[in-house]
Phi, psi and omega in degrees: 000290174237156183239145173296157190261354180275166194288159176303322179297318179292325177295322179297317178298318182297323180294327181280340184285132180295145176284170175306140178294155179305320180295315180295322180298319181297323179286308187296324191249023173226354174234142188221143182212157169288148181247109184230125177055042176075015181225157174279138182231131174267187181206158176286344178245141178223162165215175179234140169288170181243130173288112186290347178286331183221001179064021176273147179290145177263207189282159172296141175220132184289150175257118183293142176272173175298322178295322177300315179298316180297320178297319180296318180294316179298318179295319179295321177297315180297317182292329182300324182304317182272320183296321181292339179271350177290144181297151179302320181294323179289322175299317181292328176297323178292321177297320177296322177297320178295320175303313182295322179296319178293319178298325182294339179245029187304312183292320179295319179293322177297318176300321179296316179294326176300319183281315187278329185251351179074030182269136169303156187305316182300318182285326177294316177297320179298322179295321176297316178302315182293322176299317177294326177298321177291319176300319180295318181298311183283348172281352185233335182287144184248125170291139176293141178293327174198156172242120180280119182271328182196142174207131173220196186295335186247343189215137170236121176255126179224152180248128180242149183247132182225152180296151183279319185140235181267126180255132172257116181252118180247118192239156186267184186263348187282323173227072192295329184274307187294321182290327176291314185291331175297320178289315181299313184298316180294317181299314182291320180299326181280353178098012178270168165255158189218140174241122181257131170248109178282167171295141176296343175287329185222067184274344198288313189295317183286327174298323182289321177296319178298326176291319177299332183280349185305313180281357185259318187250149176300154180305136175085353182285317180227113180234155179219131181226129172272123184240202176238198184295343182269342189293312179301309177302323179294323177295318183292331182271343190290129183290343183263005168261125191269342179205142171248128171246117188235135169237126182171206185284156177298320181300313179294323180300322179295320177295319181295316180299318178297320181291319182292342179294338180295329179246359182054035177285159175298149182210125173243129184236120171247109193244198188290167178212161174226065195288135176271151165242125184249123184245120179274162188286350184268007185284161168283104192300313183296316182292315183289326178301321178297317181289319179296322177300316178298317181295331182274325190246002179304138183058035182055036177077002182267070188211117186300330181262012178293154178283112187249350173223120185253114182253112185247134180300138189298334182289340178241009190303306185298316181293320179293316179305312182294322179294319179298314179298317181299322178295307187294327181294341180278348186280142172274132183236136177156193176304144189294131168211196191295327187242017176285134177268316179240119177271194182285164165291145194291328186213163184296321180303310182289326175302319179291324177299311182294319179298321180296320177293321176300314179296325177297319177298317179296315183295329181271002175073025179291150178280148178244123170286327175216114182259099178266267175093181186288144174272161177276004177102174004284161179085172183266060183274128177229118183283141186302140186227134178237119182265127189270103176051058172288164179298149180300333181270005182286160180298322183296337178267319188272338181256162176262103182294326184056051179193181187277059176217127184222149172270139174252121188236155179249157177212158177224317183264127186293320181294322176293321178302313181300318178298318181292317181297320183276357182278067180205154179281349183252167180196068184267300182215174179200146171238139181236129183243115179202137177294323177279101185297329179297328176299314180297316181296326179289325183280326189308313182295345180274349180271129183273075179215157182285334180223147175226133176251129179258121181057039174199149167282174186297123176228084182303143185227140181305330181273352183265113180302130181247119178213161179241157173252166181056231183269018176268004172143175177228131183074198181191176183220171175079158183068183180297319179298321177293321177299319179294336179290347175265016183236151164272155178244152175221126178265124180260122176257105183251111178268122186281000000 
């Protein structure tokens, strides 16, 4: 389905490396603490995550206090002085060590993601692989020492990149490990220190990686704190955090942007999307239906770059609809076990959002090509649902359900299609399916989105800069351009 991004040679090494011993696994993956200044920290307040497969409480996890956050920031500031002076190659060697440590506990981490995020084993393992892929990329990519902007007989203009300082990384619950590690790896490679705040729904995996990093990184370089509703706002307002990197909802992103304006700190926002998939009439219907199904329902639809509006040419609409339904009907859905394809929605809040949109479709009498809907439990199980040609103005088309329910729409006129596809406040990604590649290349620039995939559903890659247009975000991450976003710049004017 999706592949990890690190090299075959590195995968071979990982297979030969022993996993965490059973005794170490029981300790590492059943006790959790905030990681501040290179040490584990408890708290007088705790909460538990919920296993979305059965709604049972998971392990105790401490809730960081305001003093804990201040201690983390002070530690990060102190560590920045020395970490920023370490050579780029030495910093990258440490990132590579962290990658190896995570690989050594791959199966244990996957088990953890199965419980906290409700991911089937294959998808949980894939997330660990992808997290290691980002660590591997930033352990090897080189920032330029300088970029010469202009040079003549009398003047040389050059641009230099330097670390910003303390980075605050605020990450969501749908891909809690990979999205955190992409931020951590880029921040560290650029010479910054980083404090990660995970979602309270999924705090466990990133706290555990930060614990694994204790013997690898100097104190204060990489810290992780599980907080409450006040922690994120305090990070965005704090004058000693130099950049906020946030992945999450558009609504939350707007609040963060407003808060960061008080200190004019750097801010990168990767927000929601309502991504279209456009299917042309010349495709191999059976083959493409399988791929479009994966793009729409991967991670039970909890994927910001997932295909959330499916536009199929009217001449193949009925045949494609039936093929799509046939694919999805073969999948096992339910609490995670060895052969489940779609696990639960991660939390009750999102389960209710998706259920409400499903009920809206029912109340308005829309047709269902596949009527799944919410399960009666246990767990937040929602069976995949395909709505057959609902109105363009319906909630299922205009809103981002962030769950396993999608509208299937038809089109005939290309100019009208472009207008419909772009009629949204968001612009994160798009996939175009056509046997004639020139058709896809011609259409892609007309789509108002930060990324376009041709003959593929969204497959984010460490080297591919990810950014959104409109209300899908500000700035971007990943790749060389994303690495530079974790840097300050200085222009040197050298008069000869």
